[in-house]
C-alpha atoms as a printed R data frame, in Angstrom:
    type eleno elety resid chain resno       x       y       z
1   ATOM     1    CA   GLN     A     1   2.993  -8.598  17.490
2   ATOM     2    CA   VAL     A     2   1.959  -8.524  13.635
3   ATOM     3    CA   GLN     A     3   4.801  -7.144  11.579
4   ATOM     4    CA   LEU     A     4   4.168  -5.749   8.023
5   ATOM     5    CA   VAL     A     5   7.194  -5.492   5.974
6   ATOM     6    CA   GLU     A     6   7.057  -3.163   2.786
7   ATOM     7    CA   SER     A     7   9.087  -3.890  -0.093
8   ATOM     8    CA   GLY     A     8   9.612  -2.502  -3.993
9   ATOM     9    CA   GLY     A     9   9.746   1.412  -3.619
10  ATOM    10    CA   GLY     A    10  12.535   3.172  -5.341
11  ATOM    11    CA   LEU     A    11  13.288   5.800  -7.873
12  ATOM    12    CA   VAL     A    12  11.512   6.064 -11.180
13  ATOM    13    CA   GLN     A    13  11.032   8.291 -13.709
14  ATOM    14    CA   ALA     A    14   7.789   9.901 -14.686
15  ATOM    15    CA   GLY     A    15   5.400   7.357 -16.508
16  ATOM    16    CA   GLY     A    16   7.376   4.362 -15.303
17  ATOM    17    CA   SER     A    17   6.047   1.691 -12.924
18  ATOM    18    CA   LEU     A    18   6.689   0.221  -9.504
19  ATOM    19    CA   ARG     A    19   5.086  -2.820  -7.804
20  ATOM    20    CA   LEU     A    20   4.913  -2.595  -4.086
21  ATOM    21    CA   SER     A    21   4.476  -5.803  -1.941
22  ATOM    22    CA   CYS     A    22   3.602  -5.899   1.639
23  ATOM    23    CA   ALA     A    23   3.842  -9.360   3.627
24  ATOM    24    CA   ALA     A    24   2.414  -9.633   7.050
25  ATOM    25    CA   SER     A    25   3.681 -12.285   9.703
26  ATOM    26    CA   ARG     A    26   2.730 -13.370  13.008
27  ATOM    27    CA   ILE     A    27  -0.842 -13.116  12.207
28  ATOM    28    CA   PHE     A    28  -3.067 -14.918  14.454
29  ATOM    29    CA   LEU     A    29  -6.437 -13.005  13.786
30  ATOM    30    CA   LYS     A    30  -8.256 -12.705  10.590
31  ATOM    31    CA   ILE     A    31  -7.225  -9.890   8.283
32  ATOM    32    CA   LYS     A    32 -10.258  -7.977   7.493
33  ATOM    33    CA   THR     A    33  -8.742  -5.363   5.160
34  ATOM    34    CA   MET     A    34  -5.185  -4.551   3.713
35  ATOM    35    CA   GLY     A    35  -4.108  -1.437   2.221
36  ATOM    36    CA   TRP     A    36  -1.595   1.403   1.223
37  ATOM    37    CA   TYR     A    37  -1.318   4.972   2.461
38  ATOM    38    CA   ARG     A    38   1.008   7.572   1.753
39  ATOM    39    CA   GLN     A    39   2.518  10.566   3.210
40  ATOM    40    CA   ALA     A    40   4.788  13.344   1.559
41  ATOM    41    CA   PRO     A    41   6.681  15.861   4.159
42  ATOM    42    CA   GLY     A    42   4.246  18.501   5.738
43  ATOM    43    CA   ASN     A    43   1.028  16.463   4.624
44  ATOM    44    CA   GLN     A    44  -1.321  14.316   6.321
45  ATOM    45    CA   ARG     A    45  -1.063  10.462   5.665
46  ATOM    46    CA   GLU     A    46  -3.860   9.636   3.205
47  ATOM    47    CA   LEU     A    47  -5.356   6.476   1.830
48  ATOM    48    CA   VAL     A    48  -4.240   5.255  -1.459
49  ATOM    49    CA   ALA     A    49  -6.108   2.140  -2.003
50  ATOM    50    CA   ASP     A    50  -7.446  -0.848   0.193
51  ATOM    51    CA   THR     A    51  -8.931  -4.351  -0.418
52  ATOM    52    CA   ALA     A    52 -11.423  -6.174   1.863
53  ATOM    53    CA   SER     A    53 -11.456  -9.769   2.696
54  ATOM    54    CA   GLY     A    54 -14.410 -10.096   0.344
55  ATOM    55    CA   GLY     A    55 -12.377  -8.789  -2.658
56  ATOM    56    CA   SER     A    56 -13.974  -5.144  -2.911
57  ATOM    57    CA   THR     A    57 -11.323  -2.546  -3.655
58  ATOM    58    CA   ASN     A    58 -11.238   1.314  -2.836
59  ATOM    59    CA   TYR     A    59  -9.113   3.711  -4.592
60  ATOM    60    CA   ALA     A    60  -8.158   7.538  -3.778
61  ATOM    61    CA   GLU     A    61  -9.407   9.411  -6.881
62  ATOM    62    CA   SER     A    62  -5.995  10.793  -7.794
63  ATOM    63    CA   VAL     A    63  -4.868   7.165  -8.337
64  ATOM    64    CA   LYS     A    64  -7.670   5.597 -10.226
65  ATOM    65    CA   GLY     A    65  -6.947   4.132 -13.610
66  ATOM    66    CA   ARG     A    66  -3.266   4.071 -12.663
67  ATOM    67    CA   PHE     A    67  -2.783   2.084  -9.554
68  ATOM    68    CA   THR     A    68  -3.992  -1.567  -8.902
69  ATOM    69    CA   ILE     A    69  -4.335  -3.061  -5.532
70  ATOM    70    CA   SER     A    70  -4.421  -6.952  -5.435
71  ATOM    71    CA   ARG     A    71  -3.878  -9.486  -2.605
72  ATOM    72    CA   ASP     A    72  -2.817 -13.012  -1.879
73  ATOM    73    CA   ASN     A    73  -4.774 -14.261   1.254
74  ATOM    74    CA   ALA     A    74  -2.597 -17.743   1.333
75  ATOM    75    CA   LYS     A    75   0.333 -15.528   1.544
76  ATOM    76    CA   ASN     A    76  -1.096 -12.740   3.660
77  ATOM    77    CA   THR     A    77   0.378 -10.440   1.241
78  ATOM    78    CA   VAL     A    78  -0.870  -7.253  -0.701
79  ATOM    79    CA   TYR     A    79   0.439  -5.743  -3.505
80  ATOM    80    CA   LEU     A    80   0.220  -2.146  -5.220
81  ATOM    81    CA   GLN     A    81   0.818  -1.943  -8.818
82  ATOM    82    CA   MET     A    82   1.598   1.674  -9.761
83  ATOM    83    CA   ASN     A    83   1.613   2.827 -13.540
84  ATOM    84    CA   ASN     A    84   1.994   5.872 -15.062
85  ATOM    85    CA   LEU     A    85   3.893   7.293 -11.996
86  ATOM    86    CA   LYS     A    86   3.822  11.165 -11.580
87  ATOM    87    CA   PRO     A    87   6.062  13.624  -9.429
88  ATOM    88    CA   GLU     A    88   2.815  13.923  -7.414
89  ATOM    89    CA   ASP     A    89   3.122  10.489  -6.362
90  ATOM    90    CA   THR     A    90   6.353  10.675  -4.597
91  ATOM    91    CA   ALA     A    91   5.693  10.024  -0.871
92  ATOM    92    CA   VAL     A    92   6.604   7.475   1.798
93  ATOM    93    CA   TYR     A    93   4.209   4.610   1.332
94  ATOM    94    CA   TYR     A    94   2.861   2.616   4.460
95  ATOM    95    CA   CYS     A    95   1.380  -0.889   4.125
96  ATOM    96    CA   HIS     A    96  -1.625  -1.134   6.597
97  ATOM    97    CA   THR     A    97  -3.992  -3.957   7.928
98  ATOM    98    CA   THR     A    98  -7.112  -4.043  10.166
99  ATOM    99    CA   LEU     A    99  -7.804  -7.286  12.052
100 ATOM   100    CA   SER     A   100 -10.636  -8.949  13.557
101 ATOM   101    CA   ILE     A   101 -11.555  -7.170  17.111
102 ATOM   102    CA   GLY     A   102 -10.720  -3.850  15.393
103 ATOM   103    CA   VAL     A   103  -6.883  -4.176  16.014
104 ATOM   104    CA   ASP     A   104  -4.689  -2.160  13.340
105 ATOM   105    CA   ARG     A   105  -1.121  -2.219  12.454
106 ATOM   106    CA   TRP     A   106   1.044  -0.045  10.048
107 ATOM   107    CA   GLY     A   107   4.646  -1.275   8.220
108 ATOM   108    CA   GLN     A   108   7.809   0.860   8.690
109 ATOM   109    CA   GLY     A   109   7.264   2.676   5.175
110 ATOM   110    CA   THR     A   110   9.163   2.716   1.980
111 ATOM   111    CA   GLN     A   111  10.155   5.468  -0.095
112 ATOM   112    CA   VAL     A   112   8.846   6.270  -3.598
113 ATOM   113    CA   THR     A   113  10.655   9.059  -5.526
114 ATOM   114    CA   VAL     A   114   9.363   9.851  -9.222
115 ATOM   115    CA   SER     A   115  11.707  12.258 -10.992
116 ATOM   116    CA   SER     A   116  10.532  14.056 -14.155
């Protein structure tokens, strides 16, 4: 089974930055997209950003101009650079990938907490 492992979460003050990474292992099918979702307590999980194999990117309106998603296809790794963090960004962030033949997988999640 494919495994996604996130790292880089933690506690940061408002206005600060964090860089999340997600490394995929045991990949035997072509990766179509990789991205990041987040979920705060009591809320639905929402898309933050994703990127397709062709290089296109997609961002939630709330993070445009502050977050940047990138990927290293050779390493099967996706990154999320988060700048100018706000308390509203506090959530558990989940890595996600879609593979060929419609398979998708989730990481275990990493906590991001932004204090004022």
